[in-house]
Structures are given as C-alpha cells and as structure tokens.
N, CA, C and O atoms as a GROMACS GRO file, in nm:
protein
  532
    1UNK      N    1   8.505  -0.852   4.113
    1UNK     CA    2   8.478  -0.756   4.217
    1UNK      C    3   8.420  -0.629   4.152
    1UNK      O    4   8.481  -0.574   4.060
    2UNK      N    5   8.305  -0.585   4.199
    2UNK     CA    6   8.236  -0.469   4.145
    2UNK      C    7   8.269  -0.348   4.231
    2UNK      O    8   8.264  -0.354   4.354
    3UNK      N    9   8.301  -0.240   4.165
    3UNK     CA   10   8.332  -0.117   4.237
    3UNK      C   11   8.203  -0.054   4.289
    3UNK      O   12   8.100  -0.058   4.223
    4UNK      N   13   8.212   0.006   4.407
    4UNK     CA   14   8.095   0.069   4.467
    4UNK      C   15   8.070   0.210   4.412
    4UNK      O   16   7.961   0.264   4.430
    5UNK      N   17   8.167   0.267   4.346
    5UNK     CA   18   8.150   0.403   4.294
    5UNK      C   19   8.122   0.397   4.144
    5UNK      O   20   8.186   0.323   4.069
    6UNK      N   21   8.028   0.475   4.106
    6UNK     CA   22   7.992   0.481   3.964
    6UNK      C   23   8.068   0.595   3.898
    6UNK      O   24   8.070   0.707   3.948
    7UNK      N   25   8.130   0.565   3.787
    7UNK     CA   26   8.198   0.669   3.711
    7UNK      C   27   8.123   0.687   3.580
    7UNK      O   28   8.112   0.596   3.498
    8UNK      N   29   8.073   0.806   3.565
    8UNK     CA   30   7.997   0.836   3.444
    8UNK      C   31   8.091   0.843   3.325
    8UNK      O   32   8.198   0.904   3.335
    9UNK      N   33   8.054   0.782   3.213
    9UNK     CA   34   8.142   0.789   3.096
    9UNK      C   35   8.146   0.932   3.040
    9UNK      O   36   8.052   1.010   3.057
   10UNK      N   37   8.255   0.963   2.975
   10UNK     CA   38   8.270   1.094   2.914
   10UNK      C   39   8.168   1.109   2.801
   10UNK      O   40   8.148   1.017   2.722
   11UNK      N   41   8.104   1.226   2.793
   11UNK     CA   42   8.009   1.245   2.683
   11UNK      C   43   8.082   1.249   2.549
   11UNK      O   44   8.192   1.305   2.538
   12UNK      N   45   8.020   1.191   2.451
   12UNK     CA   46   8.081   1.190   2.318
   12UNK      C   47   8.050   1.321   2.247
   12UNK      O   48   7.934   1.363   2.240
   13UNK      N   49   8.152   1.382   2.196
   13UNK     CA   50   8.135   1.505   2.120
   13UNK      C   51   8.103   1.467   1.976
   13UNK      O   52   8.162   1.375   1.921
   14UNK      N   53   8.009   1.538   1.914
   14UNK     CA   54   7.982   1.507   1.773
   14UNK      C   55   8.102   1.541   1.688
   14UNK      O   56   8.173   1.639   1.714
   15UNK      N   57   8.125   1.460   1.586
   15UNK     CA   58   8.237   1.487   1.496
   15UNK      C   59   8.205   1.611   1.414
   15UNK      O   60   8.099   1.622   1.353
   16UNK      N   61   8.299   1.701   1.414
   16UNK     CA   62   8.281   1.823   1.336
   16UNK      C   63   8.372   1.816   1.215
   16UNK      O   64   8.489   1.779   1.223
   17UNK      N   65   8.315   1.854   1.105
   17UNK     CA   66   8.392   1.858   0.982
   17UNK      C   67   8.423   2.003   0.948
   17UNK      O   68   8.355   2.095   0.995
   18UNK      N   69   8.526   2.022   0.866
   18UNK     CA   70   8.564   2.157   0.827
   18UNK      C   71   8.448   2.226   0.755
   18UNK      O   72   8.429   2.347   0.772
   19UNK      N   73   8.372   2.153   0.676
   19UNK     CA   74   8.262   2.211   0.602
   19UNK      C   75   8.151   2.264   0.691
   19UNK      O   76   8.076   2.354   0.650
   20UNK      N   77   8.139   2.211   0.813
   20UNK     CA   78   8.036   2.260   0.906
   20UNK      C   79   8.062   2.405   0.946
   20UNK      O   80   7.971   2.477   0.987
   21UNK      N   81   8.185   2.446   0.934
   21UNK     CA   82   8.224   2.582   0.968
   21UNK      C   83   8.150   2.683   0.880
   21UNK      O   84   8.119   2.794   0.923
   22UNK      N   85   8.123   2.643   0.755
   22UNK     CA   86   8.061   2.731   0.656
   22UNK      C   87   7.918   2.690   0.622
   22UNK      O   88   7.859   2.745   0.529
   23UNK      N   89   7.862   2.595   0.694
   23UNK     CA   90   7.728   2.545   0.664
   23UNK      C   91   7.626   2.658   0.683
   23UNK      O   92   7.623   2.723   0.788
   24UNK      N   93   7.544   2.681   0.581
   24UNK     CA   94   7.447   2.789   0.587
   24UNK      C   95   7.306   2.740   0.616
   24UNK      O   96   7.224   2.814   0.671
   25UNK      N   97   7.276   2.616   0.578
   25UNK     CA   98   7.141   2.564   0.596
   25UNK      C   99   7.108   2.554   0.745
   25UNK      O  100   7.187   2.504   0.826
   26UNK      N  101   6.990   2.603   0.779
   26UNK     CA  102   6.944   2.593   0.916
   26UNK      C  103   7.002   2.697   1.011
   26UNK      O  104   6.982   2.689   1.132
   27UNK      N  105   7.074   2.794   0.958
   27UNK     CA  106   7.132   2.897   1.044
   27UNK      C  107   7.036   3.013   1.060
   27UNK      O  108   6.954   3.041   0.973
   28UNK      N  109   7.047   3.079   1.172
   28UNK     CA  110   6.970   3.201   1.196
   28UNK      C  111   7.045   3.318   1.134
   28UNK      O  112   7.150   3.300   1.072
   29UNK      N  113   6.990   3.436   1.151
   29UNK     CA  114   7.058   3.556   1.099
   29UNK      C  115   7.194   3.571   1.164
   29UNK      O  116   7.291   3.608   1.097
   30UNK      N  117   7.202   3.544   1.292
   30UNK     CA  118   7.332   3.550   1.361
   30UNK      C  119   7.430   3.449   1.306
   30UNK      O  120   7.550   3.476   1.299
   31UNK      N  121   7.380   3.333   1.267
   31UNK     CA  122   7.465   3.231   1.205
   31UNK      C  123   7.518   3.276   1.070
   31UNK      O  124   7.634   3.252   1.036
   32UNK      N  125   7.431   3.341   0.992
   32UNK     CA  126   7.475   3.394   0.863
   32UNK      C  127   7.584   3.500   0.884
   32UNK      O  128   7.684   3.502   0.812
   33UNK      N  129   7.563   3.586   0.981
   33UNK     CA  130   7.664   3.689   1.010
   33UNK      C  131   7.796   3.625   1.049
   33UNK      O  132   7.902   3.670   1.008
   34UNK      N  133   7.788   3.519   1.129
   34UNK     CA  134   7.907   3.447   1.173
   34UNK      C  135   7.983   3.388   1.054
   34UNK      O  136   8.105   3.404   1.044
   35UNK      N  137   7.912   3.320   0.965
   35UNK     CA  138   7.976   3.258   0.848
   35UNK      C  139   8.033   3.363   0.755
   35UNK      O  140   8.147   3.350   0.709
   36UNK      N  141   7.957   3.468   0.726
   36UNK     CA  142   8.006   3.573   0.636
   36UNK      C  143   8.126   3.646   0.695
   36UNK      O  144   8.218   3.684   0.623
   37UNK      N  145   8.126   3.664   0.826
   37UNK     CA  146   8.241   3.730   0.890
   37UNK      C  147   8.366   3.644   0.876
   37UNK      O  148   8.475   3.696   0.849
   38UNK      N  149   8.352   3.515   0.893
   38UNK     CA  150   8.467   3.425   0.875
   38UNK      C  151   8.514   3.422   0.730
   38UNK      O  152   8.634   3.429   0.704
   39UNK      N  153   8.421   3.413   0.637
   39UNK     CA  154   8.459   3.409   0.495
   39UNK      C  155   8.530   3.537   0.453
   39UNK      O  156   8.633   3.532   0.385
   40UNK      N  157   8.476   3.652   0.492
   40UNK     CA  158   8.541   3.777   0.454
   40UNK      C  159   8.676   3.791   0.523
   40UNK      O  160   8.768   3.850   0.467
   41UNK      N  161   8.688   3.739   0.644
   41UNK     CA  162   8.819   3.740   0.711
   41UNK      C  163   8.921   3.658   0.635
   41UNK      O  164   9.036   3.699   0.621
   42UNK      N  165   8.879   3.541   0.587
   42UNK     CA  166   8.971   3.458   0.507
   42UNK      C  167   9.009   3.527   0.376
   42UNK      O  168   9.124   3.519   0.333
   43UNK      N  169   8.913   3.594   0.314
   43UNK     CA  170   8.942   3.669   0.191
   43UNK      C  171   9.046   3.777   0.219
   43UNK      O  172   9.139   3.795   0.141
   44UNK      N  173   9.030   3.848   0.329
   44UNK     CA  174   9.124   3.955   0.362
   44UNK      C  175   9.264   3.902   0.394
   44UNK      O  176   9.363   3.965   0.358
   45UNK      N  177   9.272   3.789   0.461
   45UNK     CA  178   9.403   3.729   0.489
   45UNK      C  179   9.469   3.685   0.358
   45UNK      O  180   9.589   3.706   0.338
   46UNK      N  181   9.391   3.623   0.269
   46UNK     CA  182   9.444   3.583   0.138
   46UNK      C  183   9.494   3.704   0.062
   46UNK      O  184   9.602   3.700   0.002
   47UNK      N  185   9.417   3.814   0.063
   47UNK     CA  186   9.458   3.934  -0.008
   47UNK      C  187   9.586   3.992   0.052
   47UNK      O  188   9.670   4.044  -0.021
   48UNK      N  189   9.601   3.985   0.183
   48UNK     CA  190   9.721   4.038   0.246
   48UNK      C  191   9.846   3.972   0.191
   48UNK      O  192   9.944   4.039   0.157
   49UNK      N  193   9.843   3.838   0.182
   49UNK     CA  194   9.958   3.767   0.127
   49UNK      C  195   9.977   3.798  -0.021
   49UNK      O  196  10.091   3.810  -0.068
   50UNK      N  197   9.868   3.810  -0.095
   50UNK     CA  198   9.876   3.845  -0.237
   50UNK      C  199   9.934   3.985  -0.254
   50UNK      O  200  10.013   4.010  -0.346
   51UNK      N  201   9.896   4.076  -0.167
   51UNK     CA  202   9.948   4.212  -0.171
   51UNK      C  203  10.099   4.215  -0.146
   51UNK      O  204  10.172   4.287  -0.214
   52UNK      N  205  10.145   4.136  -0.050
   52UNK     CA  206  10.289   4.128  -0.025
   52UNK      C  207  10.362   4.073  -0.147
   52UNK      O  208  10.471   4.119  -0.180
   53UNK      N  209  10.302   3.975  -0.213
   53UNK     CA  210  10.363   3.920  -0.334
   53UNK      C  211  10.375   4.027  -0.442
   53UNK      O  212  10.480   4.039  -0.506
   54UNK      N  213  10.270   4.105  -0.462
   54UNK     CA  214  10.275   4.209  -0.564
   54UNK      C  215  10.374   4.319  -0.526
   54UNK      O  216  10.438   4.378  -0.613
   55UNK      N  217  10.386   4.347  -0.398
   55UNK     CA  218  10.484   4.447  -0.355
   55UNK      C  219  10.628   4.399  -0.378
   55UNK      O  220  10.719   4.481  -0.390
   56UNK      N  221  10.647   4.269  -0.384
   56UNK     CA  222  10.782   4.217  -0.409
   56UNK      C  223  10.832   4.256  -0.548
   56UNK      O  224  10.952   4.252  -0.574
   57UNK      N  225  10.741   4.295  -0.636
   57UNK     CA  226  10.783   4.341  -0.768
   57UNK      C  227  10.861   4.472  -0.760
   57UNK      O  228  10.937   4.504  -0.851
   58UNK      N  229  10.844   4.547  -0.653
   58UNK     CA  230  10.924   4.668  -0.634
   58UNK      C  231  11.072   4.635  -0.622
   58UNK      O  232  11.156   4.711  -0.669
   59UNK      N  233  11.103   4.523  -0.559
   59UNK     CA  234  11.242   4.483  -0.541
   59UNK      C  235  11.303   4.430  -0.670
   59UNK      O  236  11.425   4.420  -0.682
   60UNK      N  237  11.219   4.396  -0.766
   60UNK     CA  238  11.269   4.340  -0.893
   60UNK      C  239  11.304   4.448  -0.995
   60UNK      O  240  11.354   4.417  -1.103
   61UNK      N  241  11.278   4.571  -0.960
   61UNK     CA  242  11.316   4.679  -1.048
   61UNK      C  243  11.196   4.754  -1.102
   61UNK      O  244  11.083   4.703  -1.098
   62UNK      N  245  11.219   4.874  -1.154
   62UNK     CA  246  11.109   4.957  -1.204
   62UNK      C  247  11.034   4.896  -1.322
   62UNK      O  248  10.914   4.914  -1.336
   63UNK      N  249  11.107   4.824  -1.408
   63UNK     CA  250  11.042   4.765  -1.526
   63UNK      C  251  10.944   4.655  -1.485
   63UNK      O  252  10.833   4.648  -1.537
   64UNK      N  253  10.986   4.571  -1.393
   64UNK     CA  254  10.900   4.462  -1.347
   64UNK      C  255  10.776   4.518  -1.276
   64UNK      O  256  10.665   4.468  -1.294
   65UNK      N  257  10.797   4.622  -1.196
   65UNK     CA  258  10.684   4.681  -1.125
   65UNK      C  259  10.588   4.749  -1.223
   65UNK      O  260  10.467   4.737  -1.208
   66UNK      N  261  10.642   4.819  -1.323
   66UNK     CA  262  10.557   4.884  -1.423
   66UNK      C  263  10.476   4.781  -1.501
   66UNK      O  264  10.360   4.804  -1.534
   67UNK      N  265  10.538   4.666  -1.531
   67UNK     CA  266  10.465   4.560  -1.602
   67UNK      C  267  10.352   4.505  -1.514
   67UNK      O  268  10.243   4.477  -1.564
   68UNK      N  269  10.378   4.490  -1.386
   68UNK     CA  270  10.274   4.440  -1.295
   68UNK      C  271  10.160   4.540  -1.284
   68UNK      O  272  10.043   4.502  -1.286
   69UNK      N  273  10.192   4.668  -1.272
   69UNK     CA  274  10.088   4.771  -1.263
   69UNK      C  275  10.005   4.773  -1.390
   69UNK      O  276   9.883   4.788  -1.384
   70UNK      N  277  10.069   4.757  -1.505
   70UNK     CA  278   9.995   4.754  -1.632
   70UNK      C  279   9.901   4.633  -1.637
   70UNK      O  280   9.789   4.643  -1.687
   71UNK      N  281   9.947   4.520  -1.587
   71UNK     CA  282   9.863   4.400  -1.587
   71UNK      C  283   9.744   4.415  -1.491
   71UNK      O  284   9.640   4.353  -1.512
   72UNK      N  285   9.760   4.495  -1.387
   72UNK     CA  286   9.654   4.512  -1.288
   72UNK      C  287   9.544   4.608  -1.334
   72UNK      O  288   9.446   4.627  -1.262
   73UNK      N  289   9.559   4.666  -1.450
   73UNK     CA  290   9.458   4.761  -1.498
   73UNK      C  291   9.350   4.695  -1.582
   73UNK      O  292   9.270   4.765  -1.645
   74UNK      N  293   9.344   4.563  -1.583
   74UNK     CA  294   9.242   4.495  -1.662
   74UNK      C  295   9.108   4.499  -1.589
   74UNK      O  296   9.101   4.524  -1.469
   75UNK      N  297   9.001   4.474  -1.664
   75UNK     CA  298   8.866   4.482  -1.608
   75UNK      C  299   8.842   4.376  -1.501
   75UNK      O  300   8.779   4.405  -1.399
   76UNK      N  301   8.892   4.255  -1.522
   76UNK     CA  302   8.865   4.150  -1.423
   76UNK      C  303   8.936   4.177  -1.291
   76UNK      O  304   8.887   4.138  -1.185
   77UNK      N  305   9.051   4.245  -1.295
   77UNK     CA  306   9.118   4.284  -1.170
   77UNK      C  307   9.035   4.390  -1.098
   77UNK      O  308   9.024   4.388  -0.976
   78UNK      N  309   8.976   4.482  -1.176
   78UNK     CA  310   8.891   4.584  -1.116
   78UNK      C  311   8.769   4.521  -1.049
   78UNK      O  312   8.728   4.563  -0.941
   79UNK      N  313   8.712   4.419  -1.113
   79UNK     CA  314   8.598   4.349  -1.054
   79UNK      C  315   8.640   4.280  -0.924
   79UNK      O  316   8.567   4.283  -0.825
   80UNK      N  317   8.758   4.219  -0.923
   80UNK     CA  318   8.809   4.157  -0.800
   80UNK      C  319   8.834   4.261  -0.691
   80UNK      O  320   8.811   4.235  -0.573
   81UNK      N  321   8.881   4.379  -0.731
   81UNK     CA  322   8.902   4.486  -0.633
   81UNK      C  323   8.770   4.534  -0.572
   81UNK      O  324   8.764   4.565  -0.453
   82UNK      N  325   8.666   4.539  -0.654
   82UNK     CA  326   8.534   4.575  -0.601
   82UNK      C  327   8.488   4.469  -0.501
   82UNK      O  328   8.432   4.503  -0.396
   83UNK      N  329   8.512   4.342  -0.532
   83UNK     CA  330   8.480   4.235  -0.437
   83UNK      C  331   8.560   4.248  -0.308
   83UNK      O  332   8.509   4.223  -0.199
   84UNK      N  333   8.686   4.287  -0.321
   84UNK     CA  334   8.770   4.309  -0.203
   84UNK      C  335   8.716   4.424  -0.119
   84UNK      O  336   8.715   4.416   0.004
   85UNK      N  337   8.672   4.529  -0.184
   85UNK     CA  338   8.613   4.642  -0.111
   85UNK      C  339   8.487   4.597  -0.038
   85UNK      O  340   8.465   4.634   0.077
   86UNK      N  341   8.404   4.516  -0.106
   86UNK     CA  342   8.282   4.465  -0.042
   86UNK      C  343   8.316   4.381   0.081
   86UNK      O  344   8.253   4.396   0.186
   87UNK      N  345   8.416   4.293   0.068
   87UNK     CA  346   8.455   4.208   0.181
   87UNK      C  347   8.510   4.292   0.295
   87UNK      O  348   8.480   4.267   0.412
   88UNK      N  349   8.591   4.393   0.262
   88UNK     CA  350   8.650   4.479   0.365
   88UNK      C  351   8.542   4.558   0.439
   88UNK      O  352   8.542   4.567   0.561
   89UNK      N  353   8.450   4.616   0.361
   89UNK     CA  354   8.343   4.694   0.424
   89UNK      C  355   8.254   4.608   0.513
   89UNK      O  356   8.225   4.645   0.626
   90UNK      N  357   8.213   4.492   0.462
   90UNK     CA  358   8.127   4.407   0.544
   90UNK      C  359   8.201   4.361   0.670
   90UNK      O  360   8.145   4.365   0.779
   91UNK      N  361   8.325   4.318   0.654
   91UNK     CA  362   8.401   4.267   0.768
   91UNK      C  363   8.419   4.377   0.874
   91UNK      O  364   8.404   4.352   0.994
   92UNK      N  365   8.452   4.496   0.829
   92UNK     CA  366   8.471   4.606   0.923
   92UNK      C  367   8.343   4.649   0.992
   92UNK      O  368   8.340   4.666   1.114
   93UNK      N  369   8.236   4.666   0.914
   93UNK     CA  370   8.108   4.708   0.973
   93UNK      C  371   8.049   4.599   1.062
   93UNK      O  372   7.992   4.630   1.167
   94UNK      N  373   8.063   4.474   1.022
   94UNK     CA  374   8.014   4.366   1.107
   94UNK      C  375   8.099   4.356   1.235
   94UNK      O  376   8.047   4.322   1.341
   95UNK      N  377   8.227   4.385   1.224
   95UNK     CA  378   8.312   4.389   1.343
   95UNK      C  379   8.267   4.496   1.440
   95UNK      O  380   8.267   4.475   1.562
   96UNK      N  381   8.228   4.613   1.387
   96UNK     CA  382   8.174   4.718   1.474
   96UNK      C  383   8.043   4.673   1.538
   96UNK      O  384   8.018   4.700   1.656
   97UNK      N  385   7.959   4.604   1.461
   97UNK     CA  386   7.833   4.551   1.515
   97UNK      C  387   7.860   4.453   1.628
   97UNK      O  388   7.794   4.456   1.732
   98UNK      N  389   7.958   4.365   1.607
   98UNK     CA  390   7.993   4.267   1.711
   98UNK      C  391   8.050   4.335   1.835
   98UNK      O  392   8.025   4.292   1.948
   99UNK      N  393   8.127   4.442   1.813
   99UNK     CA  394   8.182   4.515   1.926
   99UNK      C  395   8.069   4.579   2.008
   99UNK      O  396   8.071   4.574   2.131
  100UNK      N  397   7.973   4.639   1.939
  100UNK     CA  398   7.859   4.698   2.010
  100UNK      C  399   7.780   4.593   2.086
  100UNK      O  400   7.737   4.616   2.199
  101UNK      N  401   7.761   4.478   2.024
  101UNK     CA  402   7.688   4.371   2.093
  101UNK      C  403   7.767   4.320   2.213
  101UNK      O  404   7.708   4.285   2.315
  102UNK      N  405   7.899   4.317   2.202
  102UNK     CA  406   7.982   4.278   2.315
  102UNK      C  407   7.972   4.376   2.431
  102UNK      O  408   7.990   4.339   2.547
  103UNK      N  409   7.942   4.502   2.398
  103UNK     CA  410   7.922   4.604   2.501
  103UNK      C  411   7.776   4.611   2.545
  103UNK      O  412   7.737   4.701   2.620
  104UNK      N  413   7.695   4.516   2.498
  104UNK     CA  414   7.553   4.504   2.532
  104UNK      C  415   7.472   4.621   2.477
  104UNK      O  416   7.374   4.663   2.538
  105UNK      N  417   7.513   4.672   2.361
  105UNK     CA  418   7.440   4.779   2.294
  105UNK      C  419   7.370   4.718   2.173
  105UNK      O  420   7.436   4.665   2.083
  106UNK      N  421   7.240   4.726   2.169
  106UNK     CA  422   7.165   4.678   2.053
  106UNK      C  423   7.151   4.528   2.041
  106UNK      O  424   7.120   4.478   1.933
  107UNK      N  425   7.172   4.456   2.148
  107UNK     CA  426   7.163   4.309   2.142
  107UNK      C  427   7.022   4.266   2.102
  107UNK      O  428   7.005   4.170   2.027
  108UNK      N  429   6.922   4.336   2.152
  108UNK     CA  430   6.785   4.298   2.121
  108UNK      C  431   6.750   4.328   1.975
  108UNK      O  432   6.650   4.276   1.924
  109UNK      N  433   6.830   4.410   1.907
  109UNK     CA  434   6.805   4.441   1.766
  109UNK      C  435   6.918   4.391   1.678
  109UNK      O  436   6.952   4.455   1.578
  110UNK      N  437   6.977   4.279   1.712
  110UNK     CA  438   7.094   4.232   1.639
  110UNK      C  439   7.062   4.197   1.494
  110UNK      O  440   7.146   4.213   1.407
  111UNK      N  441   6.941   4.148   1.468
  111UNK     CA  442   6.905   4.115   1.330
  111UNK      C  443   6.896   4.240   1.244
  111UNK      O  444   6.946   4.243   1.132
  112UNK      N  445   6.832   4.344   1.296
  112UNK     CA  446   6.822   4.470   1.222
  112UNK      C  447   6.960   4.530   1.201
  112UNK      O  448   6.988   4.587   1.095
  113UNK      N  449   7.046   4.519   1.301
  113UNK     CA  450   7.182   4.571   1.286
  113UNK      C  451   7.258   4.494   1.179
  113UNK      O  452   7.336   4.552   1.104
  114UNK      N  453   7.237   4.362   1.172
  114UNK     CA  454   7.303   4.283   1.068
  114UNK      C  455   7.257   4.327   0.930
  114UNK      O  456   7.339   4.350   0.842
  115UNK      N  457   7.126   4.339   0.911
  115UNK     CA  458   7.076   4.379   0.779
  115UNK      C  459   7.119   4.522   0.746
  115UNK      O  460   7.144   4.553   0.630
  116UNK      N  461   7.129   4.608   0.846
  116UNK     CA  462   7.184   4.742   0.822
  116UNK      C  463   7.328   4.736   0.778
  116UNK      O  464   7.370   4.813   0.691
  117UNK      N  465   7.404   4.645   0.837
  117UNK     CA  466   7.543   4.624   0.796
  117UNK      C  467   7.551   4.578   0.652
  117UNK      O  468   7.635   4.626   0.575
  118UNK      N  469   7.465   4.485   0.614
  118UNK     CA  470   7.464   4.434   0.476
  118UNK      C  471   7.427   4.545   0.378
  118UNK      O  472   7.494   4.562   0.276
  119UNK      N  473   7.322   4.620   0.409
  119UNK     CA  474   7.277   4.727   0.318
  119UNK      C  475   7.382   4.836   0.307
  119UNK      O  476   7.411   4.882   0.197
  120UNK      N  477   7.438   4.879   0.420
  120UNK     CA  478   7.540   4.984   0.417
  120UNK      C  479   7.664   4.938   0.341
  120UNK      O  480   7.723   5.015   0.266
  121UNK      N  481   7.703   4.813   0.361
  121UNK     CA  482   7.818   4.759   0.287
  121UNK      C  483   7.790   4.758   0.137
  121UNK      O  484   7.876   4.794   0.057
  122UNK      N  485   7.669   4.717   0.099
  122UNK     CA  486   7.633   4.712  -0.043
  122UNK      C  487   7.631   4.852  -0.104
  122UNK      O  488   7.680   4.872  -0.215
  123UNK      N  489   7.574   4.949  -0.032
  123UNK     CA  490   7.568   5.085  -0.086
  123UNK      C  491   7.708   5.146  -0.101
  123UNK      O  492   7.738   5.206  -0.203
  124UNK      N  493   7.791   5.129   0.000
  124UNK     CA  494   7.927   5.184  -0.008
  124UNK      C  495   8.009   5.112  -0.115
  124UNK      O  496   8.093   5.174  -0.180
  125UNK      N  497   7.985   4.983  -0.134
  125UNK     CA  498   8.054   4.910  -0.240
  125UNK      C  499   8.009   4.962  -0.376
  125UNK      O  500   8.092   4.976  -0.467
  126UNK      N  501   7.880   4.990  -0.391
  126UNK     CA  502   7.829   5.044  -0.517
  126UNK      C  503   7.892   5.180  -0.547
  126UNK      O  504   7.930   5.207  -0.661
  127UNK      N  505   7.902   5.264  -0.446
  127UNK     CA  506   7.967   5.395  -0.464
  127UNK      C  507   8.112   5.377  -0.507
  127UNK      O  508   8.159   5.444  -0.599
  128UNK      N  509   8.183   5.287  -0.441
  128UNK     CA  510   8.324   5.262  -0.476
  128UNK      C  511   8.335   5.208  -0.617
  128UNK      O  512   8.426   5.246  -0.691
  129UNK      N  513   8.244   5.119  -0.656
  129UNK     CA  514   8.249   5.061  -0.792
  129UNK      C  515   8.226   5.168  -0.897
  129UNK      O  516   8.294   5.169  -1.000
  130UNK      N  517   8.132   5.259  -0.872
  130UNK     CA  518   8.107   5.367  -0.968
  130UNK      C  519   8.230   5.457  -0.979
  130UNK      O  520   8.266   5.498  -1.089
  131UNK      N  521   8.293   5.487  -0.867
  131UNK     CA  522   8.412   5.572  -0.870
  131UNK      C  523   8.530   5.503  -0.938
  131UNK      O  524   8.613   5.569  -1.000
  132UNK      N  525   8.538   5.370  -0.925
  132UNK     CA  526   8.651   5.297  -0.984
  132UNK      C  527   8.634   5.278  -1.134
  132UNK      O  528   8.733   5.277  -1.209
  133UNK      N  529   8.512   5.262  -1.179
  133UNK     CA  530   8.488   5.236  -1.321
  133UNK      C  531   8.462   5.365  -1.390
  133UNK      O  532   8.439   5.367  -1.511
   0.00000   0.00000   0.00000
C-alpha cells in the first residue's frame, strides 16, 4: 500500500570536524577575524587557568612564591607575556569592532575596521614590548 502523502527526507548536514573551526584556507577577511578571535579567546582562557595556578603559590608560603616570581623573570616568559598582551589587545579591539558591527556601525567598512584592529593591536603590542624589555 502506497501512501498518498509525500514526506520529504531530512536534509543531510555536512560532517563538521573540529579542525574546520580553525580552517583558514578559503576564508574572507571576516573569516580570518572569526578564527583569530576564537584562537585568542582560547589563549586567554588557558592563561586564566595558568594564572590561578601561579597564584596558588601564594598559599604555599613566601619562599615558594618568591621562587616562582624569580623563575618568571626569564626572557622566554617575557616573550610569552608579550604574546599574551598581543592576544589580549586583538581580542579586546576585535570585540569592540564586533560590537559596533552588531549596532550596525561601520558594517560596510568591516574589512578596513579589521585591518585597523590588527595594526592597532600590533602597534600597542610593540609599545608594550619595548616598555617590558
């Protein structure tokens, strides 16, 4: 017995892999901004947990904390801190750009705003690096 009503099959969704989240090939400027915003967000979340771990040295006593502070004065830690500053600046400035676009301000110039965000982040990171070193 054949049914008189046709039921359309559910459309198949393409399989998405975790790596597609960060895929850069074939993306527009907005896509690059999207990926960089996610990456810098992950860096900041990772740093937050790392920061809590380092703060736990305060509970271990003044000697343990002083040893940790001494270890943090190496050059490679300073380079990582400059990278953290770059990630923080880009994430914050790009967040402001996204907020403005959400308010329909500058949507037609979103590419120029993105590159302005990149340049301003780089300049402020350079200033911070000079002051830190």
